[in-house]
VOTILUM-378494 format. One line per 2 residues: for each residue x, y, z of N, C-alpha, C. Coordinates in steps of 0.02 Angstrom, whole numbers, plus 50000, padded with zeros to 5 digits. Layout:
X/Y/Z/X/Y/Z/X/Y/Z  ...
//
This chain:
53006/52776/62432/52995/52787/62356/53031/52790/62310  53133/52794/62334/53172/52817/62357/53216/52770/62317
53211/52717/62293/53224/52655/62259/53197/52655/62218  53277/52635/62141/53253/52658/62081/53188/52600/62068
53189/52551/62090/53131/52486/62089/53073/52521/62101  53045/52558/62128/52973/52601/62149/52986/52634/62116
53015/52662/62059/52988/52724/62035/52930/52716/61991  52880/52785/61968/52837/52797/61929/52835/52802/61865
52813/52775/61840/52819/52806/61752/52770/52829/61743  52775/52898/61729/52734/52973/61680/52714/52940/61618
52657/52948/61598/52648/52951/61541/52577/53006/61503  52616/53059/61456/52560/53066/61435/52518/53038/61389
52448/52998/61420/52424/52974/61373/52341/52990/61342  52330/53035/61339/52299/53103/61310/52314/53197/61293
52282/53202/61257/52284/53278/61245/52227/53321/61190  52196/53358/61232/52147/53388/61213/52165/53474/61205
52167/53504/61119/52178/53550/61103/52251/53577/61133  52284/53641/61138/52367/53629/61133/52389/53628/61192
52437/53577/61162/52500/53559/61242/52587/53558/61211  52598/53566/61288/52679/53573/61268/52719/53513/61252
52698/53463/61265/52717/53426/61245/52664/53359/61219  52688/53315/61168/52619/53247/61164/52610/53194/61163
52583/53172/61174/52557/53099/61156/52621/53044/61163  52619/53024/61216/52709/52945/61236/52749/52982/61283
52742/53075/61284/52825/53098/61321/52786/53056/61418  52853/53057/61410/52853/53034/61496/52901/53077/61525
52888/53050/61583/52947/53066/61653/52942/53018/61690  53014/53019/61735/52985/52959/61803/52990/52986/61853
52972/52976/61919/52967/52993/61968/52967/52955/62040  53049/52971/62080/53073/52925/62109/53043/52950/62169
53029/52994/62201/52977/53027/62271/52972/53114/62244  52933/53102/62331/52873/53186/62297/52905/53273/62253
52988/53247/62260/53018/53302/62272/53077/53285/62194  53100/53195/62173/53150/53187/62135/53117/53172/62055
53129/53196/62000/53098/53168/61942/53158/53160/61879  53132/53147/61860/53190/53143/61783/53136/53175/61728
53156/53225/61701/53100/53225/61625/53045/53271/61658  53011/53286/61604/52945/53359/61602/52897/53332/61558
52817/53362/61577/52763/53320/61544/52750/53397/61527  52771/53476/61556/52702/53534/61549/52761/53566/61533
52761/53640/61535/52806/53708/61542/52819/53699/61642  52786/53647/61671/52830/53661/61752/52765/53669/61790
52708/53668/61743/52640/53674/61818/52601/53630/61831  52617/53568/61825/52576/53504/61839/52671/53449/61873
52701/53476/61871/52753/53394/61878/52765/53395/61962  52760/53466/62004/52738/53429/62042/52701/53393/62092
52630/53414/62065/52562/53365/62088/52553/53309/62036  52597/53298/61981/52580/53231/61972/52657/53194/62011
52697/53194/62049/52764/53187/62097/52700/53171/62157  52652/53191/62173/52636/53166/62222/52575/53114/62205
52524/53153/62154/52485/53052/62138/52547/52986/62119  52596/53009/62114/52636/52960/62091/52670/52941/62151
52670/52956/62193/52665/52937/62257/52621/52881/62300  52555/52900/62254/52511/52883/62310/52485/52795/62252
52522/52824/62172/52503/52761/62141/52529/52721/62171  52612/52708/62205/52652/52674/62220/52654/52639/62264
52619/52670/62300/52575/52672/62387/52538/52575/62367  52491/52597/62304/52426/52548/62299/52476/52498/62254
52522/52535/62206/52555/52458/62150/52486/52463/62085  52465/52516/62097/52390/52509/62037/52423/52578/62006
52384/52551/61918/52384/52621/61892/52359/52686/61903  52361/52758/61880/52330/52774/61923/52308/52829/61829
52272/52884/61826/52242/52892/61756/52226/52965/61785  52257/53039/61788/52254/53085/61810/52222/53158/61744
52187/53181/61764/52156/53239/61723/52187/53309/61731  52224/53350/61701/52239/53410/61684/52210/53454/61701
52195/53515/61677/52173/53573/61640/52096/53554/61614  52077/53592/61546/52026/53575/61541/51981/53495/61573
51936/53502/61581/51884/53440/61624/51906/53403/61655  51963/53430/61719/51971/53443/61784/51978/53420/61831
51943/53375/61866/51932/53405/61950/51970/53436/61987  52035/53458/61964/52084/53509/62004/52075/53571/61983
52027/53607/62000/52012/53672/61989/52082/53720/61990  52138/53708/62062/52163/53751/62071/52216/53743/62021
52213/53700/61957/52270/53690/61939/52241/53694/61831  52289/53751/61835/52251/53790/61779/52338/53773/61713
52316/53746/61666/52383/53737/61602/52378/53796/61585  52425/53847/61550/52426/53882/61535/52426/53888/61452
52400/53864/61430/52402/53817/61333/52327/53811/61328  52295/53787/61381/52215/53819/61387/52192/53715/61368
52212/53692/61347/52197/53620/61340/52187/53585/61409  52187/53513/61404/52180/53459/61436/52236/53418/61435
52264/53380/61471/52301/53343/61481/52281/53278/61511  52303/53178/61503/52297/53145/61538/52359/53103/61539
52360/53104/61627/52435/53067/61636/52426/53016/61674  52458/52965/61638/52437/52904/61663/52513/52881/61696
52510/52854/61770/52541/52852/61812/52565/52758/61809  52606/52742/61817/52628/52664/61800/52662/52639/61840
52665/52627/61911/52687/52617/61972/52746/52540/61949  52804/52543/61965/52848/52482/61956/52830/52456/61897
52879/52495/61845/52866/52467/61791/52918/52416/61767  52891/52367/61736/52947/52319/61704/53000/52339/61680
53049/52327/61691/53119/52336/61671/53136/52321/61642  53129/52272/61639/53150/52223/61558/53126/52238/61505
53062/52271/61502/53026/52276/61428/53066/52379/61437  53091/52386/61472/53089/52455/61466/53173/52451/61438
53192/52405/61470/53285/52386/61433/53271/52369/61388  53224/52315/61369/53225/52316/61294/53223/52394/61229
53194/52421/61258/53149/52485/61229/53233/52522/61212  53250/52532/61279/53330/52574/61254/53383/52540/61237
53370/52471/61217/53428/52414/61208/53397/52440/61109  53352/52441/61095/53328/52444/61012/53362/52530/60983
53353/52572/61055/53364/52649/61047/53425/52666/61030  53477/52618/61047/53528/52630/61075/53568/52596/60964
53524/52550/60965/53553/52499/60909/53498/52545/60841  53468/52601/60844/53440/52636/60801/53379/52591/60771
53349/52550/60803/53284/52513/60795/53232/52528/60795  53162/52545/60772/53112/52567/60791/53091/52515/60806
53039/52504/60884/52995/52484/60933/52939/52525/60948  52891/52488/60971/52826/52534/61005/52811/52513/61085
52813/52532/61135/52785/52507/61200/52718/52504/61220  52698/52454/61232/52612/52450/61218/52599/52451/61311
52563/52494/61330/52563/52507/61404/52480/52490/61409  52452/52417/61476/52400/52403/61498/52395/52454/61533
52336/52526/61523/52320/52572/61554/52289/52530/61640  52241/52457/61615/52224/52463/61693/52293/52421/61741
52314/52376/61724/52377/52320/61738/52418/52365/61754  52446/52418/61692/52518/52431/61702/52578/52372/61661
52549/52337/61621/52565/52285/61611/52622/52320/61559  52694/52312/61522/52705/52325/61489/52750/52252/61412
52737/52280/61352/52745/52239/61314/52769/52294/61257  52857/52250/61233/52880/52290/61182/52867/52245/61096
52856/52270/61054/52812/52267/60994/52847/52307/60929  52830/52267/60888/52881/52280/60803/52844/52353/60795
52778/52339/60789/52750/52393/60753/52681/52423/60807  52667/52486/60785/52621/52520/60821/52610/52591/60811
52565/52637/60793/52585/52706/60807/52545/52728/60899  52587/52786/60903/52598/52817/60968/52494/52856/60971
52458/52804/61021/52411/52830/61026/52370/52778/61063  52290/52787/61101/52258/52735/61142/52203/52711/61070
52215/52644/61110/52163/52602/61074/52118/52548/61155  52067/52583/61147/52029/52542/61208/52068/52564/61286
52098/52503/61272/52142/52513/61379/52208/52508/61367  52230/52488/61299/52306/52490/61293/52329/52562/61252
52375/52595/61300/52441/52660/61283/52481/52633/61217  52493/52667/61175/52532/52640/61126/52586/52714/61131
52672/52688/61129/52727/52743/61096/52762/52711/61069  52760/52751/61025/52817/52721/60967/52866/52751/60973
52933/52720/60957/52989/52758/60974/53037/52743/60911  53041/52805/60877/53093/52790/60806/53161/52840/60838
53237/52792/60786/53279/52810/60816/53280/52920/60818  53335/52917/60852/53338/52979/60843/53367/53008/60772
53374/53072/60757/53394/53109/60687/53462/53098/60702  53501/53067/60654/53590/53062/60676/53602/53121/60614
53674/53139/60620/53698/53181/60561/53777/53177/60576  53781/53159/60509/53858/53143/60512/53896/53219/60471
53923/53238/60493/53937/53302/60482/54031/53288/60446  54053/53304/60353/54094/53307/60349/54137/53364/60338
54191/53367/60326/54204/53437/60310/54279/53471/60347  54305/53535/60339/54362/53569/60372/54349/53636/60377
54360/53660/60459/54353/53735/60480/54297/53744/60517  54282/53808/60522/54225/53837/60588/54172/53812/60555
54151/53791/60495/54081/53795/60465/54058/53718/60499  54111/53670/60516/54099/53586/60510/54093/53586/60579
54168/53626/60618/54159/53619/60695/54095/53651/60726  54068/53704/60708/54033/53742/60714/53950/53708/60726
53960/53694/60667/53878/53672/60648/53873/53600/60696  53949/53544/60704/53936/53503/60751/53914/53515/60835
53940/53574/60843/53944/53583/60916/53867/53603/60921  53845/53642/60864/53754/53651/60879/53730/53583/60879
53723/53545/60850/53705/53497/60838/53682/53418/60907  53758/53442/60953/53791/53406/60989/53718/53438/61039
53739/53533/61049/53692/53541/61104/53621/53546/61099  53616/53523/61036/53540/53512/61040/53530/53436/61057
53568/53402/61085/53557/53359/61098/53567/53272/61044  53577/53269/60974/53569/53259/60933/53648/53219/60920
53621/53136/60877/53669/53106/60899/53724/53125/60826  53806/53103/60827/53823/53146/60771/53876/53136/60774
53924/53139/60724/54001/53144/60709/54024/53169/60667  54084/53215/60677/54106/53233/60633/54172/53206/60612
54171/53197/60555/54213/53160/60499/54257/53227/60447  54335/53241/60461/54371/53292/60437/54450/53267/60432
54489/53290/60370/54542/53273/60366/54591/53320/60402  54526/53358/60448/54582/53426/60477/54588/53405/60581
54650/53413/60573/54657/53401/60646/54626/53445/60723  54629/53519/60686/54602/53572/60712/54535/53549/60716
54503/53553/60653/54416/53542/60647/54409/53480/60700  54410/53432/60705/54423/53376/60743/54420/53431/60816
54479/53432/60828/54503/53469/60902/54451/53499/60939  54421/53541/60873/54353/53601/60916/54302/53551/60910
54282/53514/60853/54223/53473/60879/54244/53421/60944  54293/53399/60954/54282/53350/61025/54287/53396/61062
54310/53480/61076/54275/53499/61162/54214/53505/61158  54169/53508/61105/54106/53518/61121/54064/53457/61138
54109/53402/61137/54068/53326/61168/54045/53281/61091  54058/53316/61055/54047/53277/60966/54091/53200/60963
54075/53142/60937/54120/53104/60920/54153/53131/60866  54224/53134/60851/54257/53129/60781/54292/53059/60767
54300/53066/60699/54327/53030/60641/54384/53053/60625  54455/53059/60604/54498/53060/60564/54493/53025/60493
54444/53085/60423/54490/53034/60373/54550/53054/60337  54572/53024/60281/54628/53055/60260/54623/53044/60173
54576/53050/60168/54541/53055/60095/54462/53044/60093  54447/53082/60027/54377/53082/60018/54337/53008/60011
54347/52972/60041/54322/52883/60034/54286/52909/60086  54212/52873/60078/54162/52884/60138/54188/52798/60162
54169/52833/60244/54218/52764/60273/54162/52703/60283  54193/52643/60269/54155/52599/60236/54114/52535/60296
54125/52580/60376/54116/52534/60410/54049/52601/60435  54042/52655/60392/54005/52713/60424/53940/52685/60421
53878/52664/60461/53818/52650/60458/53771/52716/60452  53726/52688/60393/53679/52768/60372/53599/52738/60364
53532/52742/60404/53489/52746/60405/53425/52794/60388  53374/52781/60367/53336/52830/60336/53310/52896/60406
53358/52899/60461/53349/52920/60508/53424/52994/60524  53446/52967/60453/53534/53001/60453/53527/53072/60393
53573/53129/60435/53586/53168/60388/53655/53181/60379  53670/53199/60307/53727/53194/60310/53755/53284/60263
53789/53304/60306/53804/53369/60265/53866/53375/60275  53915/53400/60224/53963/53430/60198/53967/53499/60220
54039/53505/60225/54049/53583/60230/54130/53583/60229  54155/53604/60166/54205/53594/60107/54215/53667/60094
54284/53719/60106/54276/53747/60057/54327/53727/59967  54372/53668/59988/54401/53621/59928/54346/53597/59917
54291/53601/59848/54241/53543/59834/54292/53510/59804  54332/53484/59785/54367/53430/59774/54347/53351/59825
54338/53383/59872/54312/53332/59925/54263/53313/59925  54210/53356/59888/54131/53322/59879/54101/53267/59839
54142/53265/59793/54099/53212/59714/54103/53142/59777  54164/53121/59766/54157/53038/59815/54122/53053/59864
54112/53083/59903/54100/53085/59985/54002/53085/59962  53979/53132/59922/53917/53147/59888/53881/53101/59855
53937/53072/59809/53931/52994/59764/53891/52935/59813  53919/52922/59860/53939/52858/59922/53887/52914/59934
53876/52941/59979/53801/52973/60014/53742/52946/59986  53727/52962/59912/53679/52959/59888/53651/52892/59865
53703/52876/59881/53691/52755/59883/53662/52743/59957  53669/52794/60007/53606/52753/60081/53544/52795/60071
53507/52778/60121/53435/52790/60130/53431/52861/60170  53532/52898/60179/53492/52940/60185/53432/53014/60180
53393/53012/60241/53342/53061/60213/53374/53133/60209  53431/53168/60210/53455/53220/60194/53505/53221/60192
53534/53242/60139/53618/53237/60116/53621/53333/60078  53687/53367/60089/53683/53414/60077/53751/53436/60078
53773/53494/60031/53859/53512/60036/53827/53598/60043  53877/53639/60068/53888/53713/60091/53913/53729/60032
53901/53797/59998/53937/53826/59963/53885/53854/59910  53915/53904/59846/53864/53946/59808/53822/53912/59766
53793/53946/59745/53738/53912/59686/53795/53871/59623  53843/53928/59622/53906/53917/59582/53928/53839/59564
53936/53835/59660/53989/53761/59679/53947/53711/59678  53878/53706/59693/53796/53673/59667/53822/53629/59612
53810/53678/59538/53822/53657/59489/53890/53646/59458  53908/53640/59488/53994/53639/59472/53989/53541/59503
53956/53561/59563/53957/53486/59594/53916/53425/59585  53856/53463/59534/53823/53426/59530/53831/53402/59432
53884/53458/59407/53913/53417/59341/53959/53378/59358  53989/53367/59410/54031/53305/59441/54009/53257/59450
53957/53262/59483/53902/53194/59480/53886/53157/59438  53860/53202/59381/53825/53168/59316/53894/53156/59287
53955/53175/59284/54019/53127/59252/54037/53066/59309  54016/53061/59345/54041/52982/59387/53984/52954/59371
53930/52955/59347/53885/52895/59327/53799/52937/59381  53820/52947/59410/53748/52963/59459/53708/52981/59452
53632/52969/59449/53596/52975/59413/53540/53029/59404  53516/53043/59392/53472/53127/59408/53417/53104/59461
53392/53061/59484/53366/53046/59513/53381/53059/59574  53435/53053/59603/53494/53032/59641/53500/53117/59659
53532/53125/59583/53567/53198/59595/53506/53259/59622  53427/53255/59609/53399/53277/59658/53373/53275/59718
53410/53221/59735/53423/53229/59815/53441/53273/59871  53502/53291/59816/53552/53337/59856/53543/53427/59866
53529/53449/59935/53528/53490/59933/53580/53522/59920  53557/53597/59919/53625/53648/59896/53593/53692/59856
53633/53773/59884/53675/53776/59926/53624/53776/60009  53655/53734/60040/53599/53728/60115/53596/53767/60144
53508/53778/60173/53498/53819/60249/53445/53851/60214  53423/53874/60252/53339/53912/60250/53347/53986/60223
53426/53990/60280/53457/54094/60246/53479/54099/60208  53457/54141/60134/53506/54139/60106/53578/54175/60107
53610/54141/60089/53708/54180/60078/53730/54189/60163  53720/54149/60200/53736/54169/60272/53802/54154/60265
53835/54219/60288/53905/54258/60315/53942/54228/60350  53928/54192/60398/53983/54168/60472/53953/54109/60482
53989/54083/60516/53964/54008/60549/53920/53976/60593  53904/54046/60615/53850/54026/60676/53803/54022/60647
53769/54083/60585/53739/54089/60556/53708/54033/60530  53762/54008/60458/53744/53954/60447/53722/53903/60460
53761/53869/60514/53755/53831/60569/53668/53799/60576  53628/53869/60613/53578/53876/60651/53530/53868/60553
53541/53876/60498/53524/53899/60454/53519/53804/60430  53567/53786/60414/53561/53740/60403/53521/53684/60452
53528/53670/60504/53502/53645/60571/53429/53654/60543  53398/53707/60546/53330/53718/60518/53300/53694/60443
53341/53666/60429/53320/53641/60352/53332/53572/60348  53370/53566/60390/53349/53470/60398/53308/53464/60455
53269/53482/60497/53233/53476/60552/53189/53482/60498  53157/53533/60484/53110/53547/60467/53067/53496/60386
53144/53468/60367/53126/53402/60316/53115/53348/60357  53137/53343/60406/53117/53296/60451/53035/53310/60471
53040/53345/60474/52959/53360/60505/52915/53340/60462  52920/53359/60405/52902/53371/60327/52877/53282/60316
52904/53250/60348/52943/53165/60327/52903/53140/60354  52893/53168/60432/52858/53109/60482/52755/53144/60472
52769/53192/60431/52680/53228/60465/52652/53178/60390
//
């Protein structure tokens, strides 16, 4: 079972009570000791691997129950809930490749798994959940961050977002800021003026955040961002800076409806005084808004 084509896909197919991971979470089992991903806090992964090896031998999907209602009374879930894990041996690699292609293109899609046969189908619509013998897993594009700015606030926020695993791009007129961002693995773009790059794609899973001390950079960038479907648009600065930027945006003909979309001062922590605290504060606000939209 060490060859990639012999891998087993393990998917959470049901949750009862509290759970570390949601329905649809996945991991891959390559052997009894090799796997990628996690479906719990570490209490069942080794046992899942053993069942996966058996499923690989039979070539048939297998549903395994852990926790509440499980026959394996020696394996306890610390959360006290119950998990159904679907094991799919030798999953259709072309279907999985289609999912990966859609994710790379930031296109939502759903993967439908026949729990009896293990057949996979990629479709455009469908929410995560079970319907009879079908398990559907919905894939939405990751939250993406477009970070404009200059100085430690911009590069620190970009580094935090990168370390958290979110796709991002740092755009700045300042080479030092870009160098700091690049050192943490961020994609970077040098901008020479306050024009929003015409080739920059923005969808409704994108957050646009500005970190400028020179607020003259802000109005043209914000006016362009507010024409996009970005779900979060915000700019660093005090209440006074926010009022001044709103006045300038209104003077540029930006509507009150669009102005109301603008967040500022950004962050959940009022008056953050250092770049690290501000970065955590802003990231928490963006994620809170994303969670509220998904609810």
